[in-house]
mmCIF file of the N, C-alpha and C atoms, coordinates in Angstrom:
data_MODEL
# 
_entry.id   MODEL 
# 
loop_
_atom_site.group_PDB 
_atom_site.id 
_atom_site.type_symbol 
_atom_site.label_atom_id 
_atom_site.label_alt_id 
_atom_site.label_comp_id 
_atom_site.label_asym_id 
_atom_site.label_entity_id 
_atom_site.label_seq_id 
_atom_site.pdbx_PDB_ins_code 
_atom_site.Cartn_x 
_atom_site.Cartn_y 
_atom_site.Cartn_z 
_atom_site.occupancy 
_atom_site.B_iso_or_equiv 
_atom_site.pdbx_formal_charge 
_atom_site.auth_seq_id 
_atom_site.auth_comp_id 
_atom_site.auth_asym_id 
_atom_site.auth_atom_id 
_atom_site.pdbx_PDB_model_num 
ATOM 1   N N  . UNK A 1 1  ? 103.841 172.514 125.845 1.00 0.00 ? 1  UNK A N  1 
ATOM 2   C CA . UNK A 1 1  ? 104.528 171.859 125.334 1.00 0.00 ? 1  UNK A CA 1 
ATOM 3   C C  . UNK A 1 1  ? 104.202 171.069 123.305 1.00 0.00 ? 1  UNK A C  1 
ATOM 4   N N  . UNK A 1 2  ? 104.431 171.836 122.385 1.00 0.00 ? 2  UNK A N  1 
ATOM 5   C CA . UNK A 1 2  ? 103.541 171.108 121.138 1.00 0.00 ? 2  UNK A CA 1 
ATOM 6   C C  . UNK A 1 2  ? 104.375 169.599 121.004 1.00 0.00 ? 2  UNK A C  1 
ATOM 7   N N  . UNK A 1 3  ? 103.982 168.590 120.742 1.00 0.00 ? 3  UNK A N  1 
ATOM 8   C CA . UNK A 1 3  ? 104.301 167.432 120.195 1.00 0.00 ? 3  UNK A CA 1 
ATOM 9   C C  . UNK A 1 3  ? 104.213 167.597 118.909 1.00 0.00 ? 3  UNK A C  1 
ATOM 10  N N  . UNK A 1 4  ? 104.667 168.349 118.022 1.00 0.00 ? 4  UNK A N  1 
ATOM 11  C CA . UNK A 1 4  ? 103.908 168.474 116.573 1.00 0.00 ? 4  UNK A CA 1 
ATOM 12  C C  . UNK A 1 4  ? 105.728 168.082 115.350 1.00 0.00 ? 4  UNK A C  1 
ATOM 13  N N  . UNK A 1 5  ? 106.237 168.312 116.336 1.00 0.00 ? 5  UNK A N  1 
ATOM 14  C CA . UNK A 1 5  ? 107.880 168.549 115.501 1.00 0.00 ? 5  UNK A CA 1 
ATOM 15  C C  . UNK A 1 5  ? 107.584 166.317 115.185 1.00 0.00 ? 5  UNK A C  1 
ATOM 16  N N  . UNK A 1 6  ? 107.199 165.754 116.553 1.00 0.00 ? 6  UNK A N  1 
ATOM 17  C CA . UNK A 1 6  ? 106.985 164.326 116.352 1.00 0.00 ? 6  UNK A CA 1 
ATOM 18  C C  . UNK A 1 6  ? 105.778 162.930 116.025 1.00 0.00 ? 6  UNK A C  1 
ATOM 19  N N  . UNK A 1 7  ? 105.298 163.742 114.838 1.00 0.00 ? 7  UNK A N  1 
ATOM 20  C CA . UNK A 1 7  ? 103.771 163.493 113.790 1.00 0.00 ? 7  UNK A CA 1 
ATOM 21  C C  . UNK A 1 7  ? 104.043 163.001 113.488 1.00 0.00 ? 7  UNK A C  1 
ATOM 22  N N  . UNK A 1 8  ? 102.997 161.482 113.396 1.00 0.00 ? 8  UNK A N  1 
ATOM 23  C CA . UNK A 1 8  ? 103.616 161.136 111.906 1.00 0.00 ? 8  UNK A CA 1 
ATOM 24  C C  . UNK A 1 8  ? 104.026 161.521 110.463 1.00 0.00 ? 8  UNK A C  1 
ATOM 25  N N  . UNK A 1 9  ? 104.511 161.178 109.236 1.00 0.00 ? 9  UNK A N  1 
ATOM 26  C CA . UNK A 1 9  ? 104.037 162.777 108.643 1.00 0.00 ? 9  UNK A CA 1 
ATOM 27  C C  . UNK A 1 9  ? 104.203 161.801 107.447 1.00 0.00 ? 9  UNK A C  1 
ATOM 28  N N  . UNK A 1 10 ? 103.426 163.168 106.148 1.00 0.00 ? 10 UNK A N  1 
ATOM 29  C CA . UNK A 1 10 ? 103.037 161.546 105.235 1.00 0.00 ? 10 UNK A CA 1 
ATOM 30  C C  . UNK A 1 10 ? 103.662 161.918 103.753 1.00 0.00 ? 10 UNK A C  1 
ATOM 31  N N  . UNK A 1 11 ? 103.588 159.962 103.313 1.00 0.00 ? 11 UNK A N  1 
ATOM 32  C CA . UNK A 1 11 ? 104.559 160.136 102.455 1.00 0.00 ? 11 UNK A CA 1 
ATOM 33  C C  . UNK A 1 11 ? 105.077 161.681 101.799 1.00 0.00 ? 11 UNK A C  1 
ATOM 34  N N  . UNK A 1 12 ? 104.517 162.346 101.000 1.00 0.00 ? 12 UNK A N  1 
ATOM 35  C CA . UNK A 1 12 ? 105.127 163.229 100.377 1.00 0.00 ? 12 UNK A CA 1 
ATOM 36  C C  . UNK A 1 12 ? 105.635 164.587 101.350 1.00 0.00 ? 12 UNK A C  1 
ATOM 37  N N  . UNK A 1 13 ? 106.195 164.657 102.277 1.00 0.00 ? 13 UNK A N  1 
ATOM 38  C CA . UNK A 1 13 ? 106.010 165.605 103.485 1.00 0.00 ? 13 UNK A CA 1 
ATOM 39  C C  . UNK A 1 13 ? 108.109 164.295 103.795 1.00 0.00 ? 13 UNK A C  1 
ATOM 40  N N  . UNK A 1 14 ? 107.596 162.421 103.761 1.00 0.00 ? 14 UNK A N  1 
ATOM 41  C CA . UNK A 1 14 ? 108.852 161.859 103.860 1.00 0.00 ? 14 UNK A CA 1 
ATOM 42  C C  . UNK A 1 14 ? 109.606 162.294 103.321 1.00 0.00 ? 14 UNK A C  1 
ATOM 43  N N  . UNK A 1 15 ? 109.090 161.933 101.616 1.00 0.00 ? 15 UNK A N  1 
ATOM 44  C CA . UNK A 1 15 ? 109.876 162.401 100.176 1.00 0.00 ? 15 UNK A CA 1 
ATOM 45  C C  . UNK A 1 15 ? 110.624 163.516 100.019 1.00 0.00 ? 15 UNK A C  1 
ATOM 46  N N  . UNK A 1 16 ? 109.667 164.397 100.829 1.00 0.00 ? 16 UNK A N  1 
ATOM 47  C CA . UNK A 1 16 ? 110.675 165.759 100.831 1.00 0.00 ? 16 UNK A CA 1 
ATOM 48  C C  . UNK A 1 16 ? 112.064 165.889 101.643 1.00 0.00 ? 16 UNK A C  1 
ATOM 49  N N  . UNK A 1 17 ? 111.750 165.652 102.034 1.00 0.00 ? 17 UNK A N  1 
ATOM 50  C CA . UNK A 1 17 ? 112.836 165.429 103.731 1.00 0.00 ? 17 UNK A CA 1 
ATOM 51  C C  . UNK A 1 17 ? 114.123 164.807 103.551 1.00 0.00 ? 17 UNK A C  1 
ATOM 52  N N  . UNK A 1 18 ? 113.583 163.295 102.636 1.00 0.00 ? 18 UNK A N  1 
ATOM 53  C CA . UNK A 1 18 ? 114.751 161.951 101.654 1.00 0.00 ? 18 UNK A CA 1 
ATOM 54  C C  . UNK A 1 18 ? 115.802 162.921 101.188 1.00 0.00 ? 18 UNK A C  1 
ATOM 55  N N  . UNK A 1 19 ? 114.869 163.835 99.701  1.00 0.00 ? 19 UNK A N  1 
ATOM 56  C CA . UNK A 1 19 ? 115.010 164.693 99.162  1.00 0.00 ? 19 UNK A CA 1 
ATOM 57  C C  . UNK A 1 19 ? 115.991 165.490 98.818  1.00 0.00 ? 19 UNK A C  1 
ATOM 58  N N  . UNK A 1 20 ? 115.929 166.051 100.536 1.00 0.00 ? 20 UNK A N  1 
ATOM 59  C CA . UNK A 1 20 ? 116.704 167.091 101.752 1.00 0.00 ? 20 UNK A CA 1 
ATOM 60  C C  . UNK A 1 20 ? 118.303 166.580 101.991 1.00 0.00 ? 20 UNK A C  1 
ATOM 61  N N  . UNK A 1 21 ? 117.774 165.507 102.191 1.00 0.00 ? 21 UNK A N  1 
ATOM 62  C CA . UNK A 1 21 ? 118.804 165.601 103.179 1.00 0.00 ? 21 UNK A CA 1 
ATOM 63  C C  . UNK A 1 21 ? 119.777 164.428 101.767 1.00 0.00 ? 21 UNK A C  1 
ATOM 64  N N  . UNK A 1 22 ? 119.489 164.419 101.063 1.00 0.00 ? 22 UNK A N  1 
ATOM 65  C CA . UNK A 1 22 ? 120.016 163.442 99.295  1.00 0.00 ? 22 UNK A CA 1 
ATOM 66  C C  . UNK A 1 22 ? 120.818 165.564 98.715  1.00 0.00 ? 22 UNK A C  1 
ATOM 67  N N  . UNK A 1 23 ? 120.846 165.908 98.639  1.00 0.00 ? 23 UNK A N  1 
ATOM 68  C CA . UNK A 1 23 ? 120.541 167.272 98.169  1.00 0.00 ? 23 UNK A CA 1 
ATOM 69  C C  . UNK A 1 23 ? 121.726 167.991 99.183  1.00 0.00 ? 23 UNK A C  1 
ATOM 70  N N  . UNK A 1 24 ? 121.473 167.493 100.514 1.00 0.00 ? 24 UNK A N  1 
ATOM 71  C CA . UNK A 1 24 ? 122.145 168.168 102.151 1.00 0.00 ? 24 UNK A CA 1 
ATOM 72  C C  . UNK A 1 24 ? 123.930 167.383 101.428 1.00 0.00 ? 24 UNK A C  1 
ATOM 73  N N  . UNK A 1 25 ? 124.009 165.708 101.135 1.00 0.00 ? 25 UNK A N  1 
ATOM 74  C CA . UNK A 1 25 ? 125.107 164.972 100.488 1.00 0.00 ? 25 UNK A CA 1 
ATOM 75  C C  . UNK A 1 25 ? 125.123 165.355 99.383  1.00 0.00 ? 25 UNK A C  1 
ATOM 76  N N  . UNK A 1 26 ? 125.111 165.490 99.116  1.00 0.00 ? 26 UNK A N  1 
ATOM 77  C CA . UNK A 1 26 ? 125.125 166.094 96.871  1.00 0.00 ? 26 UNK A CA 1 
ATOM 78  C C  . UNK A 1 26 ? 126.157 167.343 97.520  1.00 0.00 ? 26 UNK A C  1 
ATOM 79  N N  . UNK A 1 27 ? 125.625 169.060 97.593  1.00 0.00 ? 27 UNK A N  1 
ATOM 80  C CA . UNK A 1 27 ? 126.777 169.871 98.758  1.00 0.00 ? 27 UNK A CA 1 
ATOM 81  C C  . UNK A 1 27 ? 127.788 169.407 99.066  1.00 0.00 ? 27 UNK A C  1 
ATOM 82  N N  . UNK A 1 28 ? 127.793 168.780 99.804  1.00 0.00 ? 28 UNK A N  1 
ATOM 83  C CA . UNK A 1 28 ? 128.475 169.434 101.027 1.00 0.00 ? 28 UNK A CA 1 
ATOM 84  C C  . UNK A 1 28 ? 130.068 167.623 100.850 1.00 0.00 ? 28 UNK A C  1 
ATOM 85  N N  . UNK A 1 29 ? 129.088 167.626 99.679  1.00 0.00 ? 29 UNK A N  1 
ATOM 86  C CA . UNK A 1 29 ? 130.456 166.415 98.236  1.00 0.00 ? 29 UNK A CA 1 
ATOM 87  C C  . UNK A 1 29 ? 131.856 167.024 97.885  1.00 0.00 ? 29 UNK A C  1 
ATOM 88  N N  . UNK A 1 30 ? 130.083 167.805 97.492  1.00 0.00 ? 30 UNK A N  1 
ATOM 89  C CA . UNK A 1 30 ? 130.536 168.868 96.196  1.00 0.00 ? 30 UNK A CA 1 
ATOM 90  C C  . UNK A 1 30 ? 131.653 170.012 96.566  1.00 0.00 ? 30 UNK A C  1 
ATOM 91  N N  . UNK A 1 31 ? 131.885 169.952 97.575  1.00 0.00 ? 31 UNK A N  1 
ATOM 92  C CA . UNK A 1 31 ? 132.299 171.476 98.501  1.00 0.00 ? 31 UNK A CA 1 
ATOM 93  C C  . UNK A 1 31 ? 133.393 171.269 98.922  1.00 0.00 ? 31 UNK A C  1 
ATOM 94  N N  . UNK A 1 32 ? 133.700 169.136 99.343  1.00 0.00 ? 32 UNK A N  1 
ATOM 95  C CA . UNK A 1 32 ? 134.597 168.888 99.629  1.00 0.00 ? 32 UNK A CA 1 
ATOM 96  C C  . UNK A 1 32 ? 135.703 168.623 98.209  1.00 0.00 ? 32 UNK A C  1 
ATOM 97  N N  . UNK A 1 33 ? 134.570 167.473 97.174  1.00 0.00 ? 33 UNK A N  1 
ATOM 98  C CA . UNK A 1 33 ? 135.447 167.655 96.176  1.00 0.00 ? 33 UNK A CA 1 
ATOM 99  C C  . UNK A 1 33 ? 136.331 169.019 94.931  1.00 0.00 ? 33 UNK A C  1 
ATOM 100 N N  . UNK A 1 34 ? 135.424 169.840 95.812  1.00 0.00 ? 34 UNK A N  1 
ATOM 101 C CA . UNK A 1 34 ? 135.992 170.912 94.836  1.00 0.00 ? 34 UNK A CA 1 
ATOM 102 C C  . UNK A 1 34 ? 137.554 171.229 95.523  1.00 0.00 ? 34 UNK A C  1 
ATOM 103 N N  . UNK A 1 35 ? 137.643 171.152 97.001  1.00 0.00 ? 35 UNK A N  1 
ATOM 104 C CA . UNK A 1 35 ? 138.577 171.793 97.761  1.00 0.00 ? 35 UNK A CA 1 
ATOM 105 C C  . UNK A 1 35 ? 139.568 171.044 97.670  1.00 0.00 ? 35 UNK A C  1 
ATOM 106 N N  . UNK A 1 36 ? 139.631 169.523 98.049  1.00 0.00 ? 36 UNK A N  1 
ATOM 107 C CA . UNK A 1 36 ? 140.863 168.542 97.785  1.00 0.00 ? 36 UNK A CA 1 
ATOM 108 C C  . UNK A 1 36 ? 141.212 167.463 96.766  1.00 0.00 ? 36 UNK A C  1 
ATOM 109 N N  . UNK A 1 37 ? 139.882 168.073 95.781  1.00 0.00 ? 37 UNK A N  1 
ATOM 110 C CA . UNK A 1 37 ? 140.622 166.647 94.563  1.00 0.00 ? 37 UNK A CA 1 
ATOM 111 C C  . UNK A 1 37 ? 142.221 167.875 93.741  1.00 0.00 ? 37 UNK A C  1 
ATOM 112 N N  . UNK A 1 38 ? 143.240 167.519 93.842  1.00 0.00 ? 38 UNK A N  1 
ATOM 113 C CA . UNK A 1 38 ? 144.553 168.065 92.691  1.00 0.00 ? 38 UNK A CA 1 
ATOM 114 C C  . UNK A 1 38 ? 144.071 169.097 91.690  1.00 0.00 ? 38 UNK A C  1 
ATOM 115 N N  . UNK A 1 39 ? 143.997 167.414 90.837  1.00 0.00 ? 39 UNK A N  1 
ATOM 116 C CA . UNK A 1 39 ? 144.298 167.566 89.164  1.00 0.00 ? 39 UNK A CA 1 
ATOM 117 C C  . UNK A 1 39 ? 142.752 167.351 88.344  1.00 0.00 ? 39 UNK A C  1 
ATOM 118 N N  . UNK A 1 40 ? 142.211 168.693 88.664  1.00 0.00 ? 40 UNK A N  1 
ATOM 119 C CA . UNK A 1 40 ? 140.218 168.345 88.850  1.00 0.00 ? 40 UNK A CA 1 
ATOM 120 C C  . UNK A 1 40 ? 140.503 168.861 87.400  1.00 0.00 ? 40 UNK A C  1 
ATOM 121 N N  . UNK A 1 41 ? 139.489 168.671 86.765  1.00 0.00 ? 41 UNK A N  1 
ATOM 122 C CA . UNK A 1 41 ? 139.149 169.036 85.326  1.00 0.00 ? 41 UNK A CA 1 
ATOM 123 C C  . UNK A 1 41 ? 138.729 170.147 84.818  1.00 0.00 ? 41 UNK A C  1 
ATOM 124 N N  . UNK A 1 42 ? 138.099 171.362 85.830  1.00 0.00 ? 42 UNK A N  1 
ATOM 125 C CA . UNK A 1 42 ? 138.097 172.419 85.929  1.00 0.00 ? 42 UNK A CA 1 
ATOM 126 C C  . UNK A 1 42 ? 139.719 172.991 85.700  1.00 0.00 ? 42 UNK A C  1 
ATOM 127 N N  . UNK A 1 43 ? 139.628 173.800 84.755  1.00 0.00 ? 43 UNK A N  1 
ATOM 128 C CA . UNK A 1 43 ? 141.085 174.947 85.565  1.00 0.00 ? 43 UNK A CA 1 
ATOM 129 C C  . UNK A 1 43 ? 140.906 176.019 85.793  1.00 0.00 ? 43 UNK A C  1 
ATOM 130 N N  . UNK A 1 44 ? 140.335 176.024 86.748  1.00 0.00 ? 44 UNK A N  1 
ATOM 131 C CA . UNK A 1 44 ? 140.893 177.301 87.859  1.00 0.00 ? 44 UNK A CA 1 
ATOM 132 C C  . UNK A 1 44 ? 141.960 177.431 88.668  1.00 0.00 ? 44 UNK A C  1 
ATOM 133 N N  . UNK A 1 45 ? 142.361 178.284 89.787  1.00 0.00 ? 45 UNK A N  1 
ATOM 134 C CA . UNK A 1 45 ? 143.314 178.105 90.532  1.00 0.00 ? 45 UNK A CA 1 
ATOM 135 C C  . UNK A 1 45 ? 142.743 177.409 92.230  1.00 0.00 ? 45 UNK A C  1 
ATOM 136 N N  . UNK A 1 46 ? 143.944 177.222 93.445  1.00 0.00 ? 46 UNK A N  1 
ATOM 137 C CA . UNK A 1 46 ? 143.436 176.854 94.319  1.00 0.00 ? 46 UNK A CA 1 
ATOM 138 C C  . UNK A 1 46 ? 142.064 178.159 94.940  1.00 0.00 ? 46 UNK A C  1 
ATOM 139 N N  . UNK A 1 47 ? 142.865 179.129 94.739  1.00 0.00 ? 47 UNK A N  1 
ATOM 140 C CA . UNK A 1 47 ? 141.921 179.762 96.205  1.00 0.00 ? 47 UNK A CA 1 
ATOM 141 C C  . UNK A 1 47 ? 140.010 179.776 95.156  1.00 0.00 ? 47 UNK A C  1 
ATOM 142 N N  . UNK A 1 48 ? 139.752 179.693 94.091  1.00 0.00 ? 48 UNK A N  1 
ATOM 143 C CA . UNK A 1 48 ? 138.665 179.903 93.717  1.00 0.00 ? 48 UNK A CA 1 
ATOM 144 C C  . UNK A 1 48 ? 138.403 178.341 93.117  1.00 0.00 ? 48 UNK A C  1 
ATOM 145 N N  . UNK A 1 49 ? 139.053 177.486 93.885  1.00 0.00 ? 49 UNK A N  1 
ATOM 146 C CA . UNK A 1 49 ? 138.054 176.454 94.586  1.00 0.00 ? 49 UNK A CA 1 
ATOM 147 C C  . UNK A 1 49 ? 137.716 176.259 95.304  1.00 0.00 ? 49 UNK A C  1 
ATOM 148 N N  . UNK A 1 50 ? 138.410 176.712 95.998  1.00 0.00 ? 50 UNK A N  1 
ATOM 149 C CA . UNK A 1 50 ? 138.411 176.481 97.455  1.00 0.00 ? 50 UNK A CA 1 
ATOM 150 C C  . UNK A 1 50 ? 137.594 177.615 98.183  1.00 0.00 ? 50 UNK A C  1 
ATOM 151 N N  . UNK A 1 51 ? 137.260 178.706 97.821  1.00 0.00 ? 51 UNK A N  1 
ATOM 152 C CA . UNK A 1 51 ? 135.965 179.191 97.876  1.00 0.00 ? 51 UNK A CA 1 
ATOM 153 C C  . UNK A 1 51 ? 134.600 178.883 97.442  1.00 0.00 ? 51 UNK A C  1 
ATOM 154 N N  . UNK A 1 52 ? 134.485 178.470 96.350  1.00 0.00 ? 52 UNK A N  1 
ATOM 155 C CA . UNK A 1 52 ? 133.346 178.014 95.542  1.00 0.00 ? 52 UNK A CA 1 
ATOM 156 C C  . UNK A 1 52 ? 133.719 176.741 96.443  1.00 0.00 ? 52 UNK A C  1 
ATOM 157 N N  . UNK A 1 53 ? 134.354 175.904 97.470  1.00 0.00 ? 53 UNK A N  1 
ATOM 158 C CA . UNK A 1 53 ? 133.576 174.563 97.977  1.00 0.00 ? 53 UNK A CA 1 
ATOM 159 C C  . UNK A 1 53 ? 133.729 174.899 99.217  1.00 0.00 ? 53 UNK A C  1 
ATOM 160 N N  . UNK A 1 54 ? 133.429 176.569 99.831  1.00 0.00 ? 54 UNK A N  1 
ATOM 161 C CA . UNK A 1 54 ? 133.393 177.000 101.179 1.00 0.00 ? 54 UNK A CA 1 
ATOM 162 C C  . UNK A 1 54 ? 132.041 176.775 100.899 1.00 0.00 ? 54 UNK A C  1 
ATOM 163 N N  . UNK A 1 55 ? 131.104 177.609 99.642  1.00 0.00 ? 55 UNK A N  1 
ATOM 164 C CA . UNK A 1 55 ? 130.412 178.210 99.953  1.00 0.00 ? 55 UNK A CA 1 
ATOM 165 C C  . UNK A 1 55 ? 129.590 177.220 99.601  1.00 0.00 ? 55 UNK A C  1 
ATOM 166 N N  . UNK A 1 56 ? 129.792 175.997 98.488  1.00 0.00 ? 56 UNK A N  1 
ATOM 167 C CA . UNK A 1 56 ? 128.959 174.415 98.603  1.00 0.00 ? 56 UNK A CA 1 
ATOM 168 C C  . UNK A 1 56 ? 129.128 173.934 99.607  1.00 0.00 ? 56 UNK A C  1 
ATOM 169 N N  . UNK A 1 57 ? 129.515 173.988 100.719 1.00 0.00 ? 57 UNK A N  1 
ATOM 170 C CA . UNK A 1 57 ? 129.095 173.376 102.490 1.00 0.00 ? 57 UNK A CA 1 
ATOM 171 C C  . UNK A 1 57 ? 128.597 174.571 102.770 1.00 0.00 ? 57 UNK A C  1 
ATOM 172 N N  . UNK A 1 58 ? 128.613 175.581 102.994 1.00 0.00 ? 58 UNK A N  1 
ATOM 173 C CA . UNK A 1 58 ? 128.030 176.513 104.291 1.00 0.00 ? 58 UNK A CA 1 
ATOM 174 C C  . UNK A 1 58 ? 126.674 176.106 103.238 1.00 0.00 ? 58 UNK A C  1 
ATOM 175 N N  . UNK A 1 59 ? 126.489 176.751 101.876 1.00 0.00 ? 59 UNK A N  1 
ATOM 176 C CA . UNK A 1 59 ? 125.530 176.169 101.372 1.00 0.00 ? 59 UNK A CA 1 
ATOM 177 C C  . UNK A 1 59 ? 124.428 174.972 101.425 1.00 0.00 ? 59 UNK A C  1 
ATOM 178 N N  . UNK A 1 60 ? 124.817 173.487 101.971 1.00 0.00 ? 60 UNK A N  1 
ATOM 179 C CA . UNK A 1 60 ? 124.012 172.249 101.979 1.00 0.00 ? 60 UNK A CA 1 
ATOM 180 C C  . UNK A 1 60 ? 123.733 172.326 103.453 1.00 0.00 ? 60 UNK A C  1 
ATOM 181 N N  . UNK A 1 61 ? 125.411 172.960 104.456 1.00 0.00 ? 61 UNK A N  1 
ATOM 182 C CA . UNK A 1 61 ? 124.013 173.569 105.965 1.00 0.00 ? 61 UNK A CA 1 
ATOM 183 C C  . UNK A 1 61 ? 123.427 174.227 106.120 1.00 0.00 ? 61 UNK A C  1 
ATOM 184 N N  . UNK A 1 62 ? 122.970 174.919 105.319 1.00 0.00 ? 62 UNK A N  1 
ATOM 185 C CA . UNK A 1 62 ? 122.357 176.724 105.500 1.00 0.00 ? 62 UNK A CA 1 
ATOM 186 C C  . UNK A 1 62 ? 120.365 175.511 104.968 1.00 0.00 ? 62 UNK A C  1 
ATOM 187 N N  . UNK A 1 63 ? 120.925 174.396 103.769 1.00 0.00 ? 63 UNK A N  1 
ATOM 188 C CA . UNK A 1 63 ? 119.281 173.741 104.126 1.00 0.00 ? 63 UNK A CA 1 
ATOM 189 C C  . UNK A 1 63 ? 119.349 172.660 104.955 1.00 0.00 ? 63 UNK A C  1 
ATOM 190 N N  . UNK A 1 64 ? 120.377 172.362 105.308 1.00 0.00 ? 64 UNK A N  1 
ATOM 191 C CA . UNK A 1 64 ? 119.967 171.095 106.752 1.00 0.00 ? 64 UNK A CA 1 
ATOM 192 C C  . UNK A 1 64 ? 119.260 171.880 107.872 1.00 0.00 ? 64 UNK A C  1 
ATOM 193 N N  . UNK A 1 65 ? 120.227 173.127 107.724 1.00 0.00 ? 65 UNK A N  1 
ATOM 194 C CA . UNK A 1 65 ? 119.079 173.729 109.105 1.00 0.00 ? 65 UNK A CA 1 
ATOM 195 C C  . UNK A 1 65 ? 117.786 174.034 108.463 1.00 0.00 ? 65 UNK A C  1 
ATOM 196 N N  . UNK A 1 66 ? 117.670 174.413 107.362 1.00 0.00 ? 66 UNK A N  1 
ATOM 197 C CA . UNK A 1 66 ? 116.056 175.259 107.492 1.00 0.00 ? 66 UNK A CA 1 
ATOM 198 C C  . UNK A 1 66 ? 115.208 174.003 107.385 1.00 0.00 ? 66 UNK A C  1 
ATOM 199 N N  . UNK A 1 67 ? 116.015 172.573 106.555 1.00 0.00 ? 67 UNK A N  1 
ATOM 200 C CA . UNK A 1 67 ? 115.399 170.972 106.389 1.00 0.00 ? 67 UNK A CA 1 
ATOM 201 C C  . UNK A 1 67 ? 114.851 170.267 107.439 1.00 0.00 ? 67 UNK A C  1 
ATOM 202 N N  . UNK A 1 68 ? 115.461 170.850 108.491 1.00 0.00 ? 68 UNK A N  1 
ATOM 203 C CA . UNK A 1 68 ? 115.544 169.686 110.061 1.00 0.00 ? 68 UNK A CA 1 
ATOM 204 C C  . UNK A 1 68 ? 114.471 170.700 110.729 1.00 0.00 ? 68 UNK A C  1 
ATOM 205 N N  . UNK A 1 69 ? 114.449 172.294 110.691 1.00 0.00 ? 69 UNK A N  1 
ATOM 206 C CA . UNK A 1 69 ? 113.329 173.179 111.367 1.00 0.00 ? 69 UNK A CA 1 
ATOM 207 C C  . UNK A 1 69 ? 112.156 173.182 111.041 1.00 0.00 ? 69 UNK A C  1 
ATOM 208 N N  . UNK A 1 70 ? 112.139 172.700 109.967 1.00 0.00 ? 70 UNK A N  1 
ATOM 209 C CA . UNK A 1 70 ? 110.915 172.414 109.671 1.00 0.00 ? 70 UNK A CA 1 
ATOM 210 C C  . UNK A 1 70 ? 109.695 171.363 109.659 1.00 0.00 ? 70 UNK A C  1 
# 
């Protein structure tokens, strides 16, 4: 069994990991915002907002999964 996952990462890899986590939180937050914010300044019906919010949340989870497996 290889122990490569627990090696010390370079500063660039660490930065990219934190950057990826940051965008995971951004996508998750935006998705929740689109779903839960009732008086949103963007005029979309609730179905479109919920669909777009769901897509953002799924994309954020997908990015986190790819980041974690790297």
